[in-house]
N, C-alpha and C positions, 0 to 999 in steps of 0.2 A: 256457792261457787260459779262465776260467770263462765260460761264456753267460748271459746273463741272460735268469731265464724272465718272459715278459711273462706274467701272469697274467690282463689285461684290464682291471683296477683303472684310475680314470683320477687323475692326480697333476699340481695346478698347476703351472707353471711358475714357480720362486721369484721369479723379476723382478718378473711379473704380479702377481704375491701381496704383494711388497713393495711396491708402485704400492695396491694394494686394502686393504694395511694403515695405509699413509700417509694414505690419502685418509678412511678409516674415522676414524681419529688426530683429522685436520684436521675432519670432523665432527662429533669428538665434540666437542672445543674451542668451533667454531663455535654448536653445538644446547645444550650442558648448562656449560660455561664449564669443564670441566672434561676432563683425560684420560682415557686408560685404565689399569686397572689392576685388579688379580687377589686380591691375598693380603688387601685389605680386606673382601671375602665371606666369607675364611675368621675374619679376625680377628670380625665382625659377627655370623656365625653361631654360633662358641665362645661371645662373651658373650650372646648368646640362648639358646643350651642351658646356660650357666651358671645363667641368670637364669633358667631354670625351674627344674631342679635346685636351686639351692641361691641363690633371690632374697634371702637375707641378707647372704651374703658379697657380692654383687654391691653391693650398697649399702656396705657396710666397705670395699668395696675403692677406690684411686681410681680405678683400672686403667680394671676391668669398669663402674666407673658414668658412666666416658666413652659408652659405646655403649649400656650396658643399665639398666633398672629406672629406672622413674620414669615421666617423657613421654617418654623415647627408646625406638625402635622398631628396635632394626637389623634386621630382617630386612627393612625400608622404606629400606635406604640403595638408594642405586641402581646400585652396585656389583652388589650379590647379584644384583639384574635380570641385570647386563648376564654376569655368569658362568654363570647359568640360562640365558640366549641362546644362550653358546657353547657351552654344554652340550648343548641340543637340537638347535645347526646341524651340532653334531660328529655325533651320535645322525643327524641325517639326511642329510647327506652319506654315512655308514657306509650304509647303507637304499639311498640311489642307485646311488651308485654299488659299490654288491655289497663292503665291504668290513667290516661286521658283524660283526665274527669274535671269540670269545675264545682269543686264542693269546700264547704268550709267546715273543718273536721275543727267539733269543739265537746266542754264537756256538757254533758245536762243541765249543769246547773248555769252557764251564759248562754248569751243568745249569741247567733252569727253574727251583729255589731258589735260584741263587743269586745269578739274574740279580733276582730277586722282591727276596731280601735288600740286593742294591747298590741297587738300583731304593728301596728303600724309605730308607733311609738314606740316599739322597742328596737324597732327598724333604725326610727330615727335617733334616737340613743348611742347604738353600736353602731352606725355613720359616722356619727358623733366623736365616737372615740377612737373610731378608725381614723380619723384627720389626726385628734391628738397625739396618738400613739406610732403616727406615721407608718399605720400600717393593717389591713384587715387579721383575720384570725389566721389565715394562711400564709400571710406576707411576714407578719410580724413574729406570728407564734411558730407556725409551722415550718415556714423556711428558714426562720430565727433559730430555733432550735437544730435543725439537719446541721447546721453551721456552729456549731454551741457557741450558739451568741448568748450571752447572762438575759440578752433585753430580751430573746424568745424565750427564755423560761419564767422571767416575771410577766411578761405578758401571759403567755400559757396557766400561769399561777393566778391571775390577775382574772383573765376570762372567767377559768372552770370555777374560782372560789366565787365572782359578785353572780356567775350564773348562779349558781347551791344557794345563795342566799336570797335571791332572787325570788329563782323556785320555792324556797321554803314560806317567803312572802306573800305570795300571790297561789299558793296551792289550794285555797278551797275554791280556785275559778277552774282549776281540772277535776279534783278530785273529790 
């Protein structure tokens, strides 16, 4: 049996974390009238970047013109500030609990490079999926389920079902 080495890091109880997340989600609806999300921040950042690089393309694009160009200010969207707050909070937590390190965690069976390639591919596939689903896990599933949206439940089942299958298929990379 392998012994787990305790490195002095603090990890939050997952049940307490769930209660805190639910409270934050409730407060988000109560205060702003909207749920949580992250993919909208990425979309707005991309739209703002395209607007800086090729404003004429934004004007001609039905998709980009919804978010940028003219009077639209994509970086003023509340989701951008939410994600910046999450990143700042994660950075502060890493500093406070001595976990702020550059490292790649992976199984001894694969290399750091292979782990990073899998992470990049998974992120790209998940990012593409968020656009198809019109929201990320937080927006489509978590916030959707909080308002009893049938689509939220379908999204959550699809996310966890796909994750379960993918974990089974790729398990040899980690076990």
